[in-house]
N, C-alpha and C positions, 0 to 999 in steps of 0.2 A: 781072528781074535776078538775077545769080548771086551767092551770098555769098562773100567771101572771107575773110572773119575776123569772128567773134560775139563781143564782148567784154562779156559778161554779168554778169561777178561784179567789181561796182564796187569791192569793197574791196580789189582788187590792183592798183587804179590811182589810189589817193587822193594820191598826188603823181606829177606829169606822168611820163609813161614813153615812150620810144621805141618805135613799133611799125613793123616791115618786114614786108612780104608780097610774094613773087614773084608776078608776074602770069603767071597760066596761059595756055598756049597757045592756049585757046578765046578768050581775051580779047587776045590780040596782033594786034588787027586795025587798020585805017586810020579807024577810027571808035568807037574804046572811051570809054565815059564811066565815072566812079565816082560812087557815092553815099554819103553817109554819113548814115545816119540812126539815130535811135531806136525802138526796137520801142515798143508800147503800153507807156505809163507812167501808171498809174494809182495815182499817189501825191498827196500833199499838193502844193499849189501851191508853186513854189520848190525843191521837193526833187528828185532825180535828175537834176541838172544836169550838164553834160560841156561840154568846149572841145577844138577840137584846134587845131593852130598847125605850123609850119615843114613843110608839107605838099610832099613832093617825088614825082612820078611820070615815070618815065623810065628813062634807065639805059644805052641801046644807044649804043655811040660812032658807030654808021652811021647813027642816026636823031637829027635835029636836034628832034624833036617831044618835048617835055617840058612839065611844069606844076612851076613853084616857087611856094610861096607862104607868106609870113609875117606876113601880116596888118597890115603897118607902112608904108604904109596898104593896104588890100585892092587887089588887081588885079581890077577886076570883069569883065574879058574872060576871066578865068579859070573862071568860075563861068556855068551857064545860069539857075541860081536856088538861093536858099535862103530856108527859111521858119524863124521861132522863133529865129534866132539874131541875135547883135549881135556886132560888132567891138569888143572891150575889154579891159582887163587881167583876167586871170582867175586865182585862186589863186595868186599870187606870179609870174605870168609875167613876164619881163624886159622883153616888150611887148606889142603887142596878140595876142589869139587870138580865132578865132571861137567864141563861147560860146552854148550852148542852156541855156534855163532858162526860168523863168516859168511864164505860164499857156496859152501857146499850144499848140494841140491838133496842131501839125505841127513837127516837128524834125528838118530834113535839109538837105543842100547837095549839088548836083550838079555836077559837072564839066563844063567845055566837052568835046567831041569830041578824043581825042588819037589819033595813029597811033603805036601802039606794035609793038615788034618781039621778038625773043628777047632774054632776059636784062633784060627790063623789071622794074622793081620799083616799090611803092608803099612809101614810108616816111613818117612823121607822127608828132607828139607829142601823146598824148590823156591827157586828165585827167579822170577821173570821180568 
């Protein structure tokens, strides 16, 4: 895995924030996957919770492959796997979000493979 963005200062995201990242050339392939995960969290159960919502991956006019997810309801075909997550309302979200917390030792979600090209971007709402 190649790290595109690390969000380690949770106090910067106490309210939901839109995050955008351009997809680097090395990831503009016909079989790119994205993984959102939490680094080791050695904190009391129930703390260090986070959520993602309104995910969009794509952006090229000449490439019809994209992923769009609002979790209202979850589109299971968008995801290879997710662990330590539930689809629920989170911290005042207007609908459902994919929220991570509790006592699970694993907190991640992995997208299906996407065919990406130049000008592709990753955007999502994140709340830590």
